[in-house]
DRENDO-1510 file (C-alpha; in Angstrom, 1 decimal, always signed):
<recs>
REC; n; res; u; v; w
REC; 1; MET; +0.0; +0.0; +0.0 .
REC; 2; SER; +1.4; +3.4; -1.0 .
REC; 3; LYS; +1.7; +6.3; +1.4 .
REC; 4; THR; -0.9; +8.3; -0.6 .
REC; 5; VAL; -3.5; +5.4; -0.4 .
REC; 6; PHE; -2.8; +4.9; +3.4 .
REC; 7; LEU; -3.2; +8.6; +3.9 .
REC; 8; LEU; -6.5; +8.7; +2.0 .
REC; 9; ILE; -7.8; +5.7; +4.3 .
REC; 10; MET; -6.5; +7.2; +7.6 .
REC; 11; ILE; -7.2; +10.9; +7.3 .
REC; 12; PRO; -11.0; +10.7; +7.5 .
REC; 13; ASP; -10.7; +8.4; +10.6 .
REC; 14; ILE; -8.2; +10.8; +12.3 .
REC; 15; LEU; -10.3; +13.9; +11.6 .
REC; 16; LEU; -13.4; +12.1; +12.8 .
REC; 17; LEU; -11.7; +11.1; +16.1 .
REC; 18; ASN; -10.4; +14.6; +16.7 .
REC; 19; PHE; -13.8; +16.1; +15.9 .
REC; 20; PHE; -15.5; +14.0; +18.4 .
REC; 21; ALA; -12.8; +14.6; +21.0 .
REC; 22; LEU; -13.1; +18.3; +20.5 .
REC; 23; TYR; -16.9; +18.4; +20.7 .
REC; 24; PHE; -17.8; +15.2; +22.6 .
REC; 25; PRO; -19.0; +17.2; +25.7 .
REC; 26; LYS; -21.7; +18.7; +23.4 .
REC; 27; PHE; -23.2; +15.3; +22.9 .
REC; 28; THR; -25.1; +15.2; +26.1 .
REC; 29; ARG; -28.6; +15.5; +27.3 .
REC; 30; GLU; -29.8; +18.9; +28.5 .
REC; 31; GLY; -29.2; +19.0; +32.2 .
REC; 32; ILE; -25.7; +17.3; +31.9 .
REC; 33; PHE; -22.5; +19.3; +31.6 .
REC; 34; PHE; -19.2; +17.6; +31.5 .
REC; 35; GLY; -20.7; +14.6; +33.3 .
REC; 36; VAL; -22.4; +16.6; +36.1 .
REC; 37; ARG; -26.1; +17.0; +36.6 .
REC; 38; ILE; -27.1; +20.8; +36.4 .
REC; 39; PRO; -30.4; +22.6; +36.2 .
REC; 40; TYR; -32.0; +22.8; +32.7 .
REC; 41; GLY; -30.8; +25.8; +30.8 .
REC; 42; PHE; -27.6; +26.3; +32.8 .
REC; 43; LYS; -25.4; +25.3; +29.9 .
REC; 44; GLU; -26.0; +28.8; +28.6 .
REC; 45; LEU; -24.4; +30.5; +31.5 .
REC; 46; LYS; -21.3; +32.6; +30.8 .
REC; 47; GLU; -19.3; +30.7; +33.3 .
REC; 48; PHE; -20.1; +27.4; +31.7 .
REC; 49; LYS; -19.5; +28.7; +28.2 .
REC; 50; GLU; -16.0; +29.7; +29.3 .
REC; 51; LEU; -15.3; +26.3; +30.7 .
REC; 52; GLU; -16.3; +24.7; +27.3 .
REC; 53; ARG; -14.0; +27.1; +25.5 .
REC; 54; GLU; -11.2; +26.1; +28.0 .
REC; 55; TYR; -11.6; +22.5; +27.3 .
REC; 56; LYS; -11.5; +23.0; +23.6 .
REC; 57; ARG; -8.4; +25.2; +23.9 .
REC; 58; ASN; -6.6; +22.8; +26.2 .
REC; 59; TYR; -7.4; +19.8; +23.9 .
REC; 60; ALA; -6.2; +21.6; +20.8 .
REC; 61; ILE; -2.9; +22.6; +22.6 .
REC; 62; SER; -2.5; +19.0; +23.8 .
REC; 63; MET; -2.7; +17.5; +20.3 .
REC; 64; LEU; -0.7; +20.2; +18.5 .
REC; 65; ILE; +2.8; +18.6; +19.0 .
REC; 66; PRO; +1.6; +15.1; +18.3 .
REC; 67; THR; -0.1; +16.2; +15.1 .
REC; 68; ILE; +3.0; +18.1; +13.8 .
REC; 69; ALA; +5.1; +15.1; +14.6 .
REC; 70; LEU; +2.7; +12.8; +12.7 .
REC; 71; ILE; +2.8; +15.1; +9.6 .
REC; 72; LEU; +6.7; +15.2; +9.7 .
REC; 73; ILE; +6.8; +11.3; +10.1 .
REC; 74; PHE; +4.5; +10.9; +7.1 .
REC; 75; PHE; +6.7; +13.0; +4.8 .
REC; 76; PHE; +10.2; +11.7; +6.0 .
REC; 77; ALA; +9.8; +8.1; +7.5 .
REC; 78; GLY; +9.2; +4.7; +6.1 .
REC; 79; MET; +5.8; +2.9; +5.9 .
REC; 80; ASN; +6.4; +0.9; +9.2 .
REC; 81; ALA; +7.1; +4.1; +11.2 .
REC; 82; ILE; +4.1; +5.7; +9.7 .
REC; 83; ILE; +1.8; +2.8; +10.7 .
REC; 84; LYS; +3.2; +2.7; +14.2 .
REC; 85; SER; +2.8; +6.5; +14.6 .
REC; 86; VAL; -0.7; +6.5; +13.4 .
REC; 87; LEU; -1.6; +3.7; +15.9 .
REC; 88; LEU; +0.0; +5.6; +18.7 .
REC; 89; TYR; -1.7; +8.9; +17.7 .
REC; 90; THR; -5.1; +7.1; +17.8 .
REC; 91; TYR; -4.3; +6.2; +21.4 .
REC; 92; LEU; -3.3; +9.8; +22.3 .
REC; 93; ILE; -6.6; +11.2; +21.2 .
REC; 94; PRO; -8.8; +9.6; +23.8 .
REC; 95; ALA; -6.0; +10.1; +26.4 .
REC; 96; ALA; -5.9; +13.9; +25.7 .
REC; 97; MET; -9.6; +14.0; +25.6 .
REC; 98; PHE; -10.1; +12.3; +28.9 .
REC; 99; LEU; -7.4; +14.3; +30.9 .
REC; 100; ASN; -8.7; +17.6; +29.6 .
REC; 101; TYR; -12.3; +16.5; +30.3 .
REC; 102; TYR; -11.5; +15.5; +33.9 .
REC; 103; LYS; -10.0; +18.8; +34.6 .
REC; 104; ILE; -13.2; +20.6; +33.6 .
REC; 105; TYR; -15.4; +17.9; +35.3 .
REC; 106; LYS; -13.7; +18.7; +38.6 .
REC; 107; LYS; -14.2; +22.5; +38.2 .
REC; 108; VAL; -18.0; +21.9; +37.4 .
REC; 109; LEU; -18.3; +19.7; +40.5 .
REC; 110; SER; -16.8; +22.4; +42.6 .
REC; 111; ILE; -19.2; +25.0; +41.2 .
REC; 112; LYS; -22.2; +22.7; +41.9 .
REC; 113; LYS; -21.2; +22.1; +45.5 .
REC; 114; LYS; -21.0; +25.8; +46.2 .
REC; 115; SER; -24.2; +26.7; +44.5 .
REC; 116; ASN; -26.6; +24.3; +46.3 .
REC; 117; TRP; -28.9; +24.2; +43.2 .
REC; 118; PHE; -30.8; +21.0; +44.3 .
REC; 119; GLU; -31.2; +21.9; +48.0 .
REC; 120; GLY; -34.7; +21.7; +49.2 .
REC; 121; LYS; -36.1; +20.4; +45.9 .
REC; 122; THR; -38.1; +17.3; +45.3 .
REC; 123; GLN; -36.0; +15.1; +43.1 .
REC; 124; VAL; -37.9; +12.6; +40.8 .
REC; 125; VAL; -37.1; +9.9; +38.3 .
REC; 126; THR; -39.4; +9.6; +35.3 .
REC; 127; VAL; -39.9; +6.1; +33.9 .
REC; 128; SER; -41.7; +5.1; +30.7 .
REC; 129; LEU; -44.2; +2.3; +31.1 .
REC; 130; LYS; -43.9; +1.5; +27.4 .
REC; 131; ARG; -42.0; -1.7; +26.5 .
REC; 132; ARG; -38.6; -0.7; +25.1 .
REC; 133; GLU; -39.1; -3.0; +22.1 .
REC; 134; ASP; -42.3; -1.2; +21.1 .
REC; 135; ILE; -40.8; +1.5; +18.9 .
REC; 136; LYS; -42.6; +2.4; +15.7 .
REC; 137; ASN; -40.4; +2.6; +12.5 .
REC; 138; TYR; -37.4; +0.8; +14.3 .
REC; 139; PRO; -35.5; -0.8; +11.4 .
REC; 140; SER; -36.2; -4.4; +10.9 .
REC; 141; LYS; -33.6; -7.0; +11.7 .
REC; 142; LEU; -34.1; -8.4; +8.2 .
REC; 143; TRP; -31.7; -5.7; +6.9 .
REC; 144; PHE; -28.9; -7.9; +8.5 .
REC; 145; VAL; -29.8; -10.5; +5.8 .
REC; 146; ILE; -27.7; -8.4; +3.4 .
REC; 147; PRO; -24.4; -8.7; +5.3 .
REC; 148; ALA; -25.2; -12.3; +6.1 .
REC; 149; ILE; -25.5; -13.0; +2.3 .
REC; 150; LEU; -22.2; -11.2; +1.7 .
REC; 151; ILE; -20.5; -13.6; +4.3 .
REC; 152; VAL; -21.9; -16.6; +2.5 .
REC; 153; PHE; -21.0; -15.2; -0.8 .
REC; 154; ASN; -17.3; -14.8; +0.4 .
REC; 155; ILE; -17.2; -18.5; +1.6 .
REC; 156; VAL; -18.9; -19.9; -1.5 .
REC; 157; ILE; -16.7; -18.1; -4.1 .
REC; 158; THR; -13.6; -18.9; -2.1 .
REC; 159; ILE; -14.6; -22.7; -2.2 .
REC; 160; LEU; -15.3; -22.5; -5.9 .
REC; 161; ARG; -12.2; -20.6; -6.9 .
REC; 162; PHE; -9.7; -22.2; -4.5 .
REC; 163; PRO; -8.9; -25.2; -6.8 .
REC; 164; TYR; -7.9; -22.9; -9.6 .
REC; 165; LEU; -5.4; -20.8; -7.7 .
REC; 166; PRO; -1.7; -21.1; -8.4 .
REC; 167; ASP; +0.5; -23.0; -5.8 .
REC; 168; LYS; +2.0; -19.6; -4.6 .
REC; 169; LEU; -0.2; -16.8; -3.5 .
REC; 170; PRO; +0.8; -13.1; -2.8 .
REC; 171; LEU; +0.6; -12.5; +1.0 .
REC; 172; HIS; +1.9; -9.0; +1.3 .
REC; 173; TYR; +2.6; -5.9; -0.9 .
REC; 174; ASP; +5.2; -3.1; -0.6 .
REC; 175; ILE; +4.3; +0.6; -0.7 .
REC; 176; ASN; +4.6; +0.5; -4.4 .
REC; 177; GLY; +2.0; -2.2; -4.7 .
REC; 178; GLN; +4.5; -4.9; -5.6 .
REC; 179; VAL; +4.4; -8.4; -4.1 .
REC; 180; ASN; +7.2; -8.7; -1.5 .
REC; 181; ARG; +6.0; -11.9; +0.2 .
REC; 182; TRP; +4.5; -15.1; -1.2 .
REC; 183; GLY; +3.2; -18.1; +0.5 .
REC; 184; ASP; +2.0; -21.7; -0.3 .
REC; 185; LYS; -1.7; -22.0; -1.3 .
REC; 186; SER; -3.7; -22.8; +1.8 .
REC; 187; PHE; -7.3; -22.5; +2.8 .
REC; 188; SER; -6.2; -21.2; +6.2 .
REC; 189; HIS; -5.2; -17.9; +4.6 .
REC; 190; PHE; -8.9; -17.3; +4.0 .
REC; 191; ILE; -10.3; -18.6; +7.3 .
REC; 192; ALA; -9.0; -15.6; +9.2 .
REC; 193; ILE; -11.2; -13.4; +6.9 .
REC; 194; PHE; -14.3; -15.4; +7.5 .
REC; 195; LEU; -13.8; -15.5; +11.2 .
REC; 196; VAL; -13.4; -11.7; +11.4 .
REC; 197; GLN; -16.4; -11.3; +9.1 .
REC; 198; VAL; -18.6; -13.5; +11.3 .
REC; 199; GLY; -17.3; -11.8; +14.5 .
REC; 200; LEU; -18.0; -8.3; +13.2 .
REC; 201; PHE; -21.4; -9.2; +11.9 .
REC; 202; ALA; -22.3; -10.8; +15.4 .
REC; 203; LEU; -20.9; -7.7; +17.2 .
REC; 204; LEU; -22.9; -5.1; +15.1 .
REC; 205; TYR; -26.1; -7.2; +15.4 .
REC; 206; LEU; -25.6; -7.4; +19.2 .
REC; 207; ILE; -25.3; -3.6; +19.3 .
REC; 208; TYR; -28.4; -3.3; +17.1 .
REC; 209; ARG; -30.3; -5.3; +19.7 .
REC; 210; LEU; -28.8; -3.4; +22.6 .
REC; 211; ILE; -29.8; -0.1; +21.2 .
REC; 212; LEU; -33.5; -1.4; +21.1 .
REC; 213; LYS; -33.4; -2.7; +24.7 .
REC; 214; GLY; -31.1; +0.0; +26.1 .
REC; 215; LYS; -32.3; +2.1; +29.1 .
REC; 216; LEU; -32.9; +5.7; +28.4 .
REC; 217; SER; -33.4; +8.7; +30.7 .
REC; 218; ILE; -36.6; +10.7; +30.4 .
REC; 219; SER; -36.8; +14.3; +31.4 .
REC; 220; PRO; -39.6; +15.1; +33.9 .
REC; 221; ILE; -39.8; +18.6; +32.4 .
REC; 222; ASN; -41.4; +17.4; +29.2 .
REC; 223; PRO; -41.7; +13.5; +29.4 .
REC; 224; GLU; -43.7; +13.1; +26.2 .
REC; 225; LYS; -41.2; +15.0; +24.1 .
REC; 226; SER; -38.3; +13.4; +25.9 .
REC; 227; GLN; -39.8; +9.9; +25.1 .
REC; 228; GLU; -40.2; +10.8; +21.4 .
REC; 229; THR; -36.7; +12.0; +21.2 .
REC; 230; ASN; -35.4; +8.9; +22.8 .
REC; 231; GLU; -37.1; +6.7; +20.3 .
REC; 232; LEU; -35.9; +8.9; +17.3 .
REC; 233; ILE; -32.3; +8.4; +18.7 .
REC; 234; LYS; -32.7; +4.8; +18.8 .
REC; 235; ILE; -34.0; +4.6; +15.3 .
REC; 236; ILE; -31.2; +6.8; +13.8 .
REC; 237; SER; -28.6; +4.7; +15.9 .
REC; 238; ALA; -29.9; +1.4; +14.5 .
REC; 239; LYS; -29.9; +2.6; +11.0 .
REC; 240; HIS; -26.4; +3.7; +11.3 .
REC; 241; ILE; -25.4; +0.3; +12.6 .
REC; 242; ILE; -27.1; -1.5; +9.7 .
REC; 243; ILE; -25.2; +0.7; +7.2 .
REC; 244; LEU; -21.8; +0.0; +8.9 .
REC; 245; ALA; -22.5; -3.7; +8.9 .
REC; 246; ILE; -23.2; -3.7; +5.2 .
REC; 247; VAL; -20.3; -1.5; +4.2 .
REC; 248; GLN; -17.8; -3.4; +6.4 .
REC; 249; GLN; -18.9; -6.7; +4.8 .
REC; 250; PHE; -18.4; -5.1; +1.3 .
REC; 251; ILE; -14.9; -4.3; +2.4 .
REC; 252; PHE; -14.2; -7.9; +3.4 .
REC; 253; VAL; -15.6; -9.2; +0.1 .
REC; 254; LEU; -13.2; -6.9; -1.9 .
REC; 255; THR; -10.3; -7.9; +0.1 .
REC; 256; ASN; -11.1; -11.6; -0.5 .
REC; 257; LEU; -11.6; -11.1; -4.2 .
REC; 258; ASN; -8.1; -9.7; -4.3 .
REC; 259; MET; -6.7; -12.6; -2.5 .
REC; 260; LEU; -8.5; -14.9; -5.0 .
REC; 261; LEU; -6.8; -13.1; -7.8 .
REC; 262; ILE; -10.2; -11.9; -9.2 .
REC; 263; LEU; -9.8; -8.2; -8.3 .
REC; 264; ASN; -6.5; -6.3; -8.9 .
REC; 265; LEU; -4.9; -4.4; -6.1 .
REC; 266; ASN; -5.5; -0.9; -7.5 .
REC; 267; LEU; -9.2; -1.4; -8.1 .
REC; 268; MET; -9.5; -3.0; -4.7 .
REC; 269; THR; -7.8; -0.1; -3.0 .
REC; 270; SER; -9.8; +2.4; -4.8 .
REC; 271; LEU; -13.1; +0.8; -3.9 .
REC; 272; ILE; -12.1; +0.4; -0.2 .
REC; 273; VAL; -11.0; +4.1; -0.1 .
REC; 274; ALA; -14.4; +5.1; -1.5 .
REC; 275; LEU; -16.3; +2.9; +1.0 .
REC; 276; THR; -14.2; +4.3; +3.8 .
REC; 277; LEU; -15.1; +7.8; +2.8 .
REC; 278; LEU; -18.7; +6.8; +2.6 .
REC; 279; THR; -18.5; +5.3; +6.1 .
REC; 280; PHE; -17.0; +8.6; +7.4 .
REC; 281; LEU; -19.7; +10.6; +5.7 .
REC; 282; VAL; -22.5; +8.4; +7.3 .
REC; 283; ILE; -20.9; +8.8; +10.8 .
REC; 284; VAL; -20.7; +12.6; +10.5 .
REC; 285; LEU; -24.3; +12.8; +9.3 .
REC; 286; PHE; -25.4; +10.4; +12.0 .
REC; 287; ALA; -23.6; +12.6; +14.7 .
REC; 288; ILE; -25.1; +15.9; +13.3 .
REC; 289; LYS; -28.5; +14.4; +13.4 .
REC; 290; ILE; -28.3; +13.2; +17.0 .
REC; 291; TYR; -26.8; +16.5; +18.0 .
REC; 292; ASN; -29.7; +18.4; +16.5 .
REC; 293; LEU; -32.1; +16.2; +18.5 .
REC; 294; ILE; -30.5; +16.7; +21.9 .
REC; 295; LYS; -29.2; +20.3; +21.7 .
REC; 296; HIS; -32.5; +22.2; +22.3 .
REC; 297; PRO; -32.4; +23.6; +25.8 .
REC; 298; LEU; -35.3; +23.2; +28.0 .
REC; 299; LYS; -36.5; +26.0; +30.4 .
REC; 300; ASN; -34.5; +26.8; +33.6 .
REC; 301; ASN; -36.0; +24.8; +36.4 .
REC; 302; LEU; -34.2; +26.3; +39.3 .
REC; 303; ASP; -37.4; +27.8; +40.8 .
REC; 304; ASP; -39.4; +24.6; +40.3 .
REC; 305; GLU; -40.3; +22.5; +43.4 .
REC; 306; ILE; -39.8; +19.2; +41.4 .
REC; 307; ILE; -36.6; +18.6; +39.4 .
REC; 308; GLU; -34.8; +15.6; +38.0 .
REC; 309; ARG; -32.9; +13.4; +40.4 .
REC; 310; ASP; -29.3; +14.3; +41.1 .
REC; 311; ASP; -27.6; +11.0; +40.2 .
REC; 312; ASP; -24.0; +12.1; +40.1 .
REC; 313; GLU; -23.1; +9.5; +42.7 .
REC; 314; PHE; -23.7; +6.8; +40.4 .
REC; 315; TRP; -21.5; +8.2; +37.6 .
REC; 316; LYS; -17.9; +7.7; +38.3 .
REC; 317; MET; -15.9; +10.6; +36.9 .
REC; 318; GLY; -19.1; +11.6; +35.1 .
REC; 319; LEU; -18.6; +8.9; +32.6 .
REC; 320; PHE; -19.0; +5.3; +34.1 .
REC; 321; TYR; -22.4; +4.1; +35.5 .
REC; 322; TYR; -21.9; +2.2; +38.7 .
REC; 323; ASN; -25.2; +1.4; +40.5 .
REC; 324; PRO; -25.6; -1.9; +42.4 .
REC; 325; ASP; -29.2; -1.2; +43.1 .
REC; 326; ASP; -30.0; -0.9; +39.3 .
REC; 327; PRO; -30.7; -4.3; +37.8 .
REC; 328; SER; -30.2; -2.9; +34.2 .
REC; 329; LEU; -27.1; -4.1; +32.3 .
REC; 330; PHE; -27.2; -1.3; +29.6 .
REC; 331; VAL; -27.7; +2.3; +30.1 .
REC; 332; GLU; -27.7; +5.5; +27.9 .
REC; 333; LYS; -24.3; +7.1; +27.9 .
REC; 334; ARG; -23.9; +10.1; +30.1 .
REC; 335; ILE; -21.6; +11.8; +27.5 .
REC; 336; GLY; -21.5; +10.7; +23.9 .
REC; 337; ILE; -23.8; +8.6; +21.7 .
REC; 338; GLY; -25.1; +5.2; +22.3 .
REC; 339; TRP; -25.1; +2.9; +25.3 .
REC; 340; ASP; -22.7; +1.6; +28.0 .
REC; 341; PHE; -22.7; -0.9; +30.8 .
REC; 342; ASN; -23.8; -0.7; +34.3 .
REC; 343; TYR; -20.3; -1.6; +35.7 .
REC; 344; ALA; -21.7; -2.6; +39.1 .
REC; 345; HIS; -23.4; -5.6; +37.2 .
REC; 346; PRO; -21.3; -8.8; +37.2 .
REC; 347; VAL; -21.3; -8.8; +33.4 .
REC; 348; GLY; -20.3; -5.1; +33.4 .
REC; 349; LYS; -17.4; -5.8; +35.6 .
REC; 350; ALA; -16.2; -8.6; +33.4 .
REC; 351; VAL; -16.5; -6.4; +30.4 .
REC; 352; ALA; -14.5; -3.7; +32.1 .
REC; 353; ILE; -11.7; -6.1; +32.9 .
REC; 354; ILE; -11.6; -7.3; +29.3 .
REC; 355; ILE; -11.5; -3.8; +28.0 .
REC; 356; ILE; -8.6; -2.8; +30.3 .
REC; 357; LEU; -6.6; -5.9; +29.4 .
REC; 358; THR; -7.2; -5.4; +25.6 .
REC; 359; LEU; -6.1; -1.8; +25.8 .
REC; 360; LEU; -3.0; -2.6; +27.6 .
REC; 361; SER; -2.1; -5.5; +25.5 .
REC; 362; SER; -2.7; -3.4; +22.3 .
REC; 363; ALA; -0.6; -0.5; +23.7 .
REC; 364; ILE; +2.3; -2.9; +24.4 .
REC; 365; PHE; +2.0; -4.4; +21.0 .
REC; 366; ILE; +2.1; -1.1; +19.2 .
REC; 367; LEU; +5.2; +0.0; +21.2 .
REC; 368; TRP; +7.0; -3.2; +20.3 .
REC; 369; LEU; +6.3; -2.8; +16.6 .
REC; 370; PRO; +9.5; -2.5; +14.7 .
REC; 371; LEU; +10.1; +0.9; +12.9 .
</recs>
């Protein structure tokens, strides 16, 4: 793969990650600011607007030197160094995001403790009696037949084509698109693709189901409108997952056709770049649509006698839900888009351990990659 092709594939991902890192505190419900529960309408206060600008400024400064270094490496280093640097850079983005977020989170908590906004108020939790699965216009699970067909197609065409392949197959290409490593013909070379395909399909279908069953918070200020917004978010999120599932399986099919010597490298690369850009566009449009649904501020409820429950104690660092008294496994994210685990649940604890071990092992692997 050439530097240019690699750049075309990675730039959308890097820009998207930085965009979400810069604006991710915006993707919250009204009444939540940097992971802290506040009265409705208070996000517009001058003090909070300044804290938001401080976060963006600090994040941009944090990523300035790594970004300059990545650009220099791309122009003056070899392909191995570029790949390693891009992987490290993608780890730096969430690290810089969290550190700068946590700094503002502590400041907001301090302001809240001094202000006593919730003192003397009746705090309530609004719950919908409607079954979570009863959402009109939620996309049908039959859409997943398309990626399933692509998986079957990949397996069948491999079985049919395999006997006609030469004894030696290209396994790796240099930056100029020339084969620099050959291997004996073996069906095991294709099994890895099938396993990843099936695993990704299962993961995205699971996410699709979790979106449907996920617990959502409903505002007591306007519960009907809040319920409607919740359902729209679920519908949009599910459509996004279905599109990703189909596009990703197309990418696997293209890769496999190249390995079967049906599709040449240049055409495969061009099509994958196009699909990657399409995925990038879908994610951006999805984020904009969700943001437009949740950005509209509700009235200031500081003078109301009844307000939404202050549940900060259950959100560690304003990000991770930990409530032993809540039997729910999945809850709506406090910040961001989608759903997360209740980490007090046994399954949630197991998932947290797996995530931590995966991140640590991945970081070690990246650091040990040769330049």
